N, C-alpha and C positions, 0 to 999 in steps of 0.2 A: 646740424652740429652732431658730430659723431663722438661717441665716448671712446677714448683710447683704451685698448686692451693691452694688458701686460704681456710681455714676451713669455713664451712657454718656458718652464723650468727645465733646464738641460742638466742632466746628471751624468757625470763621467766617472767611470771607475778606473782608478789607476792601479796598475799591478803593484803588488807588495814588493818593495825594494829591499826590505830588511831580509838579508840572506839567511840568517839563523831561523827566523820564523818560517820562511818559505821552505827551507830544508826540512824543518821539523814537520811541517804540514805534509809535504810530499812523502816523507818517511812514514808518517802515521797512515796516510792513505794507502800506500803500497803494502805495508806490512800487515795491517789488521782488518781492513774492511773490503768486502766485495761490493760490487755495484748495487746489489739488492739491499745490502745493509745500509748503504749511503741513502738510497731511496727511502728506506724505512725511516731513517733519521730525519730526512727532509719532511716526510709526511707527519712525523711526530712533532717536529718543531713548528710546522705549519698549523697543526691542530692547537698547539700551545699558544701560538701567536693569535689565532682566531679567538681562543678563549679569553686572552688578555684584551683583545680589541672589544669583545662583547662586554667584558667587565667595565672597561673604560667608558664605553657607550652608555651602559646602564648608570654608572656613577655620574656622568655628565648630563644625563637626561633630566630636563625640568619635571617631566611627569613622574619620574622615579622619586625626586625630592618632594614633590607635592604629595605623593602617596605616602611617603615616610612621615611627613609632617602631619598628614591627616590621621595616620595610625597613632602617632604619639599623642595627638590632641584627644583622640577618642579614649586612649588608655588613661591619660591624665584626667579626663572627665569622669571616667569610671572610678578612678582612685579618689578624686575630689568628692564624689557622691558618697563613697564609703567613709571618708573623713567626716562629712556633714552628718551622716547617719550615726556616727559614733562607733563605727566598726574598726577604726584605727588606721594608721598610716601603712603604706606598703613597706615591705622589708628593704627593697632596693632604694638606695639613697637618692638616685637621680629621679626615680619615679615619685618618691615622696616630695622632693623639691618641686617638681612640675605640678603635682597635685596641690600643694600648699600655695603655689603661685596662682593657680587657677581659682582656688577658694578666695584668696585675697582680692584678685581681680574681680571676681563675682561680687564680693562684698562692697568693693569700691564702686562698681557700676550700680549696684542696688542703692547705695547711699546717694549717688548723683541723681538717680531717677527720683528717689524720694525727696531730695532737696528741691529739684526742679518742680515737682508736683506741689509741694508745700508753698514754694515761692509763687507759683502761678495762682494757687488758691488764695493766698494772701493778697495778691495784686487784684484779683477779681473782687474780693470782699472790700478792699479799700475803694475801688471804683464804685461799687454798689453803695457804700456809705456816702461817698461824695455826691452821687446822683440823688440819693434820698435827701441829703441836706440841701442841695440846690433846688430840688422840687419844693421842699418845705419853705425855703426862703423866696421862692419865685424867681430864682436865677437860672433856671433850667434853660431858658431860651438863649441866655447870654453865654453860658459856659459849655453846655452839652447839646449835641443834636440827639434827641431821644427818639428812638424808634420803638414801636410796639405799645403795649398797654402800660400806663403809669397809674399806680394806685393812688387815689386821692385820700386825703385825710390821715396820712401817716403821722402818728404822734410819737416820735422818738426824740429823746433829748439830744 
């Protein structure tokens, strides 16, 4: 099975039929510019076009945007560290906003980590209490599969 290829794009240039524009263009060329001046203009416009293409390529490049984002994040991190140290906010409003958002996000992440750690610790303690009670009552074989050393003679209420 072959993949169909699109037809090549054919560009046709039609002559300017607007007589006033054509007359103005011819009068302008005849009156004021020599062939070297026209070539100089062409080279200048070509250079400007190349600069515009380079700018567009840079703006549309994913690497450029990633580098910009990385630089902004580093700057926000530096500003957030200054806020946490008590050195104050940056003067620029957008930088201050980014730094405050980073500080809030860091605080939220730290809270989630602390909550998860406490929850895990509480769950382990509850399991240890249940195992001790089951061992004391002699139900360990029925409820839990105990691996390792079990202390005997635990006297807890």
